[in-house]
C-alpha positions in Angstrom: 11.4 -18.5 -20.7 9.0 -19.6 -18.0 10.9 -17.6 -15.4 11.0 -14.2 -17.0 10.8 -11.5 -14.4 7.4 -9.9 -14.2 7.1 -6.8 -12.0 4.1 -5.3 -10.3 3.9 -1.7 -11.4 4.2 0.6 -8.4 0.7 2.0 -7.9 -0.7 5.1 -6.2 -4.5 5.3 -5.7 -6.1 8.5 -4.3 -9.6 8.6 -2.9 -11.3 11.8 -1.7 -14.6 12.3 -0.1 -16.5 14.3 2.4 -17.7 13.0 5.8 -18.8 14.3 9.2 -17.0 11.5 11.0 -13.8 12.2 12.9 -10.4 10.8 11.8 -10.4 8.2 14.7 -13.9 7.1 13.7 -12.9 6.6 10.1 -9.7 4.7 11.1 -11.7 2.6 13.6 -14.1 1.6 10.8 -11.8 1.3 7.8 -8.6 -0.1 9.4 -9.9 -1.9 12.5 -13.1 -3.1 10.8 -15.4 -1.8 13.6 -18.4 0.1 12.4 -19.2 1.5 9.0 -19.5 4.7 7.0 -20.7 5.8 3.6 -18.6 4.2 0.8 -16.6 2.0 3.1 -17.0 -1.1 0.8 -16.0 0.9 -2.2 -12.8 2.1 -0.4 -12.0 -1.4 0.7 -12.4 -2.6 -2.9 -10.1 0.1 -4.3 -7.6 0.2 -1.5 -6.8 -3.5 -1.5 -3.9 -3.3 0.9 -6.4 -2.6 3.7 -8.6 -5.6 2.8 -6.1 -8.2 1.8 -2.6 -7.3 3.3 -1.4 -7.8 6.8 -1.0 -4.6 8.9 2.6 -4.3 10.0 3.1 -0.7 11.2 1.4 2.5 12.0 2.8 6.0 12.4 1.7 9.6 12.6 2.1 11.8 9.5 1.6 15.4 8.7 1.2 16.8 5.2 0.9 20.5 4.7 0.2 20.7 8.5 -2.7 18.2 8.2 -2.2 15.4 10.7 -3.1 11.9 9.9 -1.8 8.3 10.0 0.1 6.1 7.6 -0.5 2.3 7.8 2.1 -0.1 6.4 1.0 -3.5 5.0 2.5 -6.7 3.7 1.2 -9.5 1.6 3.1 -12.7 1.0 3.0 -14.8 -2.1 5.0 -17.6 -3.8 6.7 -17.4 -7.1 9.0 -19.6 -9.2 12.5 -18.5 -9.8 15.7 -20.0 -11.3 17.6 -21.7 -8.5 20.8 -19.6 -8.0 22.6 -22.6 -6.5 22.0 -24.8 -9.5 24.9 -25.6 -11.9 24.8 -23.9 -15.2 22.8 -25.8 -17.7 20.0 -25.3 -20.2 18.1 -22.1 -19.3 15.1 -22.7 -17.1 16.0 -26.3 -16.1 16.0 -25.8 -12.3 13.4 -23.8 -10.4 12.7 -23.2 -6.8 9.7 -21.7 -5.1 10.5 -18.5 -3.3 8.3 -16.6 -0.8 8.2 -12.9 -1.7 5.8 -10.2 -0.7 4.1 -7.0 -1.8 4.3 -3.9 0.5 1.8 -1.1 0.7 1.1 2.1 2.6 -2.2 3.8 3.2 -2.3 7.4 4.3 -5.4 8.6 6.0 -5.9 12.4 6.3 -8.9 14.6 7.1 -9.2 18.4 6.8 -12.5 19.8 7.8 -15.1 17.5 6.2 -12.6 16.4 3.5 -11.3 12.9 3.7 -8.2 11.8 1.8 -7.1 8.1 1.4 -3.9 7.5 -0.5 -2.5 4.0 -1.2 0.9 3.1 -2.5 1.8 -0.5 -3.3 4.9 -2.1 -4.8 7.0 -5.3 -4.7 9.3 -5.7 -1.7 12.5 -5.7 -3.8 11.8 -2.2 -5.1 9.7 -0.8 -2.2 12.4 1.2 -0.3 13.5 3.1 -3.4 10.0 3.7 -4.7 8.7 4.6 -1.2 11.3 7.5 -1.2 9.7 8.8 -4.4 6.2 8.3 -3.0 7.2 10.3 0.1 8.6 13.1 -2.0 5.4 13.3 -4.0 3.3 13.5 -0.8 5.5 16.2 0.7 4.8 18.4 -2.3 1.0 18.4 -1.6 -0.7 21.6 -0.6 -4.2 21.7 0.6 -6.3 24.8 -0.3 -7.7 26.7 2.6 
């Protein structure tokens, strides 16, 4: 039918690089859009939550004793769904436009000269469940000395 449920596949993207910039300098350039650094445009293309979603939250994070930040993002979109208040009739006869949104998180970490950027994106309906899995995955990370 024209209203078959399609689902965005939850996605994790990991970027790693080296830089002499400090974590605040990277955040200022990448998240706030002030300044630049090597490969910034490539990161913004791959980590689309930063470039095309609305920033909705920021919090501190620590993975394997490495301190960083996690940024939460939201992107609204419209989709057609079957009107739940419509009377039963031929399938697909009544549709409404519903606003929905994608959610994403970008983790920014730096250890020494090593920079780690990790993005997780998913649909709002599934985000809280899938975010728990994402958090569990992150908590298993160990960084070599």
